[in-house]
C-alpha positions in Angstrom: -18.6 -4.9 94.8 -21.0 -6.4 92.3 -20.2 -3.6 89.8 -16.5 -4.1 90.2 -16.9 -7.8 89.6 -19.0 -7.1 86.5 -16.3 -4.8 85.2 -13.6 -7.4 85.8 -15.7 -10.0 84.0 -16.3 -7.7 81.0 -12.6 -6.8 80.8 -11.7 -10.5 80.7 -14.3 -11.2 78.1 -13.0 -8.3 75.9 -9.5 -9.7 76.3 -10.6 -13.1 75.2 -12.5 -11.7 72.2 -9.5 -9.6 71.1 -7.2 -12.6 71.4 -9.6 -14.7 69.3 -9.8 -12.0 66.6 -6.0 -11.7 66.5 -5.7 -15.5 66.2 -8.2 -15.6 63.4 -6.5 -12.7 61.6 -3.1 -14.4 61.9 -4.5 -17.7 60.7 -6.0 -16.0 57.6 -2.8 -14.1 56.9 -0.8 -17.4 57.2 -3.2 -19.2 54.9 -2.9 -16.4 52.3 0.9 -16.4 52.5 1.0 -20.2 52.0 -1.4 -20.0 49.1 0.7 -17.2 47.5 3.9 -19.2 48.0 2.3 -22.3 46.5 1.1 -20.3 43.5 4.6 -18.8 43.1 6.2 -22.2 43.2 3.8 -23.7 40.6 4.3 -20.6 38.4 8.1 -20.9 38.7 8.0 -24.6 37.8 5.8 -23.8 34.8 8.1 -21.1 33.6 11.2 -23.3 34.1 9.6 -26.0 32.0 8.6 -23.5 29.3 12.1 -22.1 29.2 13.7 -25.5 29.0 11.4 -26.5 26.1 12.3 -23.2 24.4 16.0 -23.8 24.9 15.7 -27.4 23.5 13.8 -26.0 20.4 16.4 -23.4 19.8 19.2 -26.0 20.1 17.4 -28.3 17.7 16.9 -25.4 15.2 20.6 -24.5 15.4 21.6 -28.1 14.7 19.3 -28.2 11.7 20.5 -24.8 10.5 17.0 -23.5 10.0 15.7 -20.0 10.7 14.1 -19.0 13.9 10.3 -19.6 13.8 8.2 -16.6 14.7 5.9 -16.8 17.7 2.1 -16.8 17.0 0.0 -13.7 17.5 -1.7 -15.0 20.6 1.6 -15.4 22.4 2.6 -11.9 21.5 -0.7 -10.6 22.9 -0.2 -12.5 26.2 3.3 -11.0 26.5 1.9 -7.5 26.0 -0.9 -8.0 28.5 1.6 -8.9 31.3 2.4 -6.5 34.1 5.9 -5.1 34.8 6.3 -7.3 37.9 5.4 -10.5 36.0 7.9 -9.7 33.2 10.7 -9.1 35.7 9.9 -12.3 37.5 9.9 -14.3 34.3 13.1 -12.6 33.3 14.9 -13.6 36.5 13.7 -17.2 36.1 14.8 -17.4 32.5 18.2 -15.9 33.4 18.7 -18.4 36.2 18.0 -21.2 33.8 20.2 -19.8 31.0 23.1 -18.6 33.1 24.5 -21.6 34.9 27.1 -21.2 37.6 30.7 -21.9 36.5 32.8 -24.3 38.4 36.1 -22.6 37.7 38.1 -24.6 40.3 37.5 -27.8 38.4 38.3 -26.4 34.9 41.8 -26.4 33.4 43.3 -23.8 31.0 41.9 -25.5 27.8 38.4 -25.7 29.2 38.5 -22.1 30.4 39.7 -21.0 26.9 36.9 -22.9 25.2 34.4 -21.5 27.7 35.5 -17.9 27.0 35.4 -18.5 23.3 31.8 -19.8 23.5 30.8 -16.8 25.6 32.5 -14.5 23.1 30.6 -16.1 20.2 27.3 -15.8 22.0 28.0 -12.1 22.6 28.9 -11.5 19.0 25.7 -13.3 17.9 23.6 -11.2 20.2 25.2 -8.0 19.0 24.6 -9.0 15.3 21.0 -9.8 16.1 20.6 -6.5 17.9 22.0 -4.6 14.9 19.7 -6.5 12.5 16.6 -5.7 14.6 17.6 -2.0 14.8 17.9 -1.8 11.0 14.6 -3.7 10.6 13.0 -1.1 13.0 14.3 1.8 10.9 13.1 0.2 7.7 9.6 -0.4 9.1 9.5 3.3 10.3 10.3 4.4 6.8 7.6 2.1 5.4 5.0 3.4 7.8 5.8 7.0 6.9 5.5 6.2 3.2 2.1 4.5 3.7 0.8 7.4 5.8 1.7 9.8 3.0 0.0 7.6 0.4 -3.1 7.5 2.6 -3.1 11.3 2.9 -2.9 11.7 -0.8 -5.8 9.3 -1.3 -7.9 11.1 1.3 -7.2 14.5 -0.4 -8.3 13.2 -3.8 -11.4 11.7 -2.2 -12.3 15.1 -0.5 -11.7 17.0 -3.8 -14.0 14.6 -5.6 -16.8 15.2 -3.0 -16.3 19.0 -3.3 -14.8 19.4 0.2 -11.7 21.0 1.5 -8.6 18.9 0.6 -7.5 18.7 4.2 -11.0 17.7 5.6 -10.3 14.0 5.7 -6.6 14.1 6.7 -7.3 15.6 10.2 -7.7 13.8 13.4 -11.5 14.4 13.4 -14.1 14.0 10.6 -15.2 17.1 8.7 -18.0 19.2 10.3 -21.5 18.7 8.9 -23.2 22.0 7.7 -27.0 21.8 8.7 -27.9 25.1 6.8 -27.3 26.7 3.5 -25.2 29.8 3.2 -27.8 31.4 1.0 -30.4 31.4 3.7 -28.4 33.7 6.0 -29.7 37.0 4.7 -29.5 40.4 6.5 -32.6 41.8 8.2 -34.1 44.5 5.9 -37.1 45.3 8.2 -37.4 48.8 9.7 -37.2 49.6 13.4 -41.0 50.1 13.6 -41.6 46.6 12.0 -39.2 44.9 14.4 -40.7 46.8 17.4 -44.2 45.7 16.6 -43.1 42.1 15.7 -43.7 40.8 19.2 -46.5 43.2 20.3 -50.0 41.8 20.9 -51.6 39.4 23.3 -55.1 38.7 24.7 -55.7 42.2 26.0 -54.8 43.9 22.7 -57.0 41.4 20.7 -59.9 42.0 23.1 -59.7 45.8 22.8 -59.6 45.5 19.0 -62.6 43.2 19.0 -64.6 45.6 21.3 -63.7 48.6 19.2 -64.7 46.9 16.0 -68.0 45.8 17.6 -68.8 49.3 18.8 -68.1 50.8 15.4 -70.4 48.3 13.8 -73.2 49.0 16.2 -72.7 52.8 16.0 -72.9 52.6 12.2 -76.1 50.7 12.4 -77.5 53.2 14.8 -76.5 56.2 12.7 -78.3 54.7 9.7 -81.7 54.7 11.5 -84.5 56.9 10.0 -84.7 60.3 11.7 -88.5 61.1 11.7 -90.0 64.1 13.6 -92.4 63.4 16.4 -96.1 63.9 15.6 -97.7 67.1 16.8 -99.7 67.0 19.9 -103.4 67.6 19.2 -104.6 67.2 22.7 -103.7 69.0 25.9 -100.0 69.7 26.1 -98.4 67.5 28.8 -97.4 69.5 31.8 -99.9 72.2 31.1 -101.6 73.6 34.1 -105.0 75.1 34.3 -104.9 78.8 33.2 -101.6 78.6 31.2 -101.7 80.1 27.7 -101.3 77.8 24.8 -97.9 77.6 23.1 -97.7 78.8 19.5 -96.7 76.5 16.6 -93.1 77.8 16.1 -92.2 77.3 19.7 -93.1 73.6 19.6 -90.7 73.1 16.6 -87.9 75.0 18.4 -88.4 72.9 21.6 -88.2 69.7 19.5 -84.9 70.9 17.9 -83.5 71.7 21.3 -84.4 68.2 22.6 -82.7 66.6 19.5 -79.5 68.7 20.1 -79.4 67.7 23.7 -79.8 64.0 22.7 -76.8 64.3 20.3 -74.7 66.0 22.9 -75.4 63.2 25.4 -74.5 60.6 22.8 -71.2 62.3 22.1 -70.4 62.4 25.8 -71.1 58.7 26.1 -68.8 57.9 23.1 -66.0 59.9 24.7 -66.4 58.1 28.0 -66.3 54.7 26.3 -63.1 55.6 24.4 -61.4 56.7 27.6 -62.4 53.4 29.3 -60.9 51.4 26.4 -57.6 53.4 26.6 -57.3 52.8 30.3 -57.8 49.0 29.8 
């Protein structure tokens, strides 16, 4: 029962909140519509006042017989910046002021004739103005084309003076800037071997070359050493046992030569082993 009561209370609270939100939204919408209507009314009044003033100025100029004064540049910019809806609204307001309703029932035949003649005269005047503006537009188009051709001719002469292509300044984009000389683009005359070895090298190659050069220097120093024979042994021959016969003089020299040959052979084997290790690295 308590849960059911709580649910009912929550439902009532939610309904109240929703009603409050709807009331607030309707109030906001109503205020916005009122504000828009007030702005529209003020705007309409301003436009009507401006149109009346313009009509009075036009009538005064017609009475004086002077020419129509051109509007300033700021007014033209304002007119161009207006949206389509604003232009249509202003057009409706101006037409409502210019075109006044005719009370035909109150007019007699002479008044109707005069009214039709005045309307016909306004139509003729508007048509003449339209024709004049169209001719003026055509003349301005011709002048613009002539000025564009003159500008092209000047730009061509300017490009020729600077040593460029005559059409370089007449395009939509400026001429390209060359950041290199055409004489620096030469063909590669190097051989395949030179190009292949161009990027060879590295720390391992440099290290092997340094080791090889150091070994060659040390080997040259060692090969330049003085090669003197060992002095003869005047005492008891080393390794001689009691009762062994003494070795003759020629045999000692032969043994010394054999020992030197064995040393040279050992050195050559060491050199070969070092070369193999360097190649593996």
